[in-house]
C-alpha positions in Angstrom: -16.2 -9.7 -3.7 -12.6 -9.3 -3.2 -10.9 -9.3 0.1 -7.7 -7.8 1.3 -5.6 -8.6 4.2 -2.5 -6.5 5.1 0.3 -7.6 7.5 3.6 -6.5 8.4 3.1 -3.3 10.3 4.9 -2.6 13.6 7.1 -0.4 15.4 10.5 0.7 14.0 13.2 3.4 14.5 13.6 5.9 12.0 15.8 5.3 9.3 14.8 1.7 9.9 12.7 -0.6 7.4 9.6 -2.7 7.2 7.9 -4.7 4.6 4.0 -5.0 4.4 1.9 -7.4 2.6 -1.5 -7.6 1.2 -3.1 -10.7 0.4 -6.1 -10.9 -2.0 -8.9 -13.5 -2.4 -12.4 -13.8 -3.9 -11.1 -12.2 -7.5 -8.4 -12.4 -10.4 -5.6 -10.9 -8.7 -3.6 -10.4 -12.0 -6.4 -8.2 -13.3 -6.3 -5.6 -10.7 -4.6 -2.6 -10.0 -3.3 -2.6 -6.5 -2.6 0.5 -4.3 -1.5 1.5 -0.9 -2.7 4.2 1.0 -2.3 5.7 4.7 -3.8 7.5 7.1 -2.3 9.1 10.0 -4.5 10.3 13.0 -6.4 13.6 12.2 -5.5 13.5 8.8 -7.1 12.6 5.6 -6.5 9.5 3.7 -3.4 9.8 1.4 -2.0 7.8 -1.5 1.2 6.2 -1.3 2.0 4.0 -4.4 0.3 1.9 -7.0 1.1 -1.0 -9.4 -0.8 -1.8 -12.2 -1.5 -5.4 -13.7 1.2 -5.0 -16.1 4.0 -4.0 -13.2 4.1 -0.1 -14.0 4.4 1.9 -10.4 3.5 5.2 -9.6 4.6 6.8 -6.1 3.4 9.8 -3.7 6.5 12.5 -3.9 6.8 11.9 -0.3 7.9 8.3 -0.6 9.5 8.4 -4.0 12.9 7.0 -3.8 12.2 5.2 -0.3 9.2 3.0 -0.9 8.8 -0.1 -3.4 5.6 -1.5 -4.6 5.8 -4.8 -5.9 3.6 -7.7 -6.6 3.6 -11.5 -6.9 0.6 -12.7 -9.0 1.5 -16.3 -8.2 0.8 -15.7 -4.7 -1.9 -12.9 -4.9 0.0 -10.7 -2.8 1.1 -7.1 -3.3 4.2 -5.6 -1.1 5.4 -2.2 0.2 8.8 -2.3 0.8 9.4 0.8 2.9 13.0 2.0 3.7 14.5 5.0 5.4 11.5 5.4 7.4 10.5 8.8 9.1 8.2 9.8 12.0 6.1 11.5 9.5 5.3 7.9 8.0 3.5 7.0 10.8 0.0 5.8 9.9 -2.2 3.0 9.3 -1.6 1.5 5.7 -4.5 0.3 3.9 -4.1 -2.1 0.7 -6.7 -1.4 -2.4 -7.6 -2.9 -5.3 -9.4 -1.5 -8.6 -10.2 -2.8 -12.2 -9.5 0.5 -13.6 -6.4 1.8 -15.1 -6.9 5.7 -14.5 -7.0 8.1 -11.8 -4.9 5.7 -9.6 -3.6 8.5 -7.1 -7.4 8.9 -5.6 -8.8 6.4 -3.1 -12.4 7.2 -4.7 -11.2 5.1 -7.9 -10.8 2.2 -5.7 -13.4 -0.7 -5.0 -12.0 -3.1 -2.5 -10.0 -1.9 0.9 -8.0 -3.9 3.5 -8.6 -3.6 7.1 -5.4 -1.6 7.6 -2.2 -2.5 9.5 -0.5 0.0 11.8 3.2 1.5 11.3 4.4 3.5 13.8 8.3 5.1 13.4 9.8 6.7 16.4 12.3 9.3 16.3 
């Protein structure tokens, strides 16, 4: 069983930056595609970004150019650098892992999930 623990959330003003971290244990980190999802109150969970085991990245249109996903296999950690934050980015952010290589924008493809970390962007 893979365990994922997110950290780095907090309160930031619009235009500011945060870096989220997700530490993995219980599996072979380098073999997983890692993703970030978010869920705002009253809304469905939505895809944010993913990075394959080979380092290929994909992003939701809403964060393209502002967010960067990266991974450090030596530290078993995936990161989400969030710049130019907007109030609409306010949500609980979840880290997820999958051994698949396809349909990575869909949360149902992911097998393991972290507990989430709150990001609040004030205007």
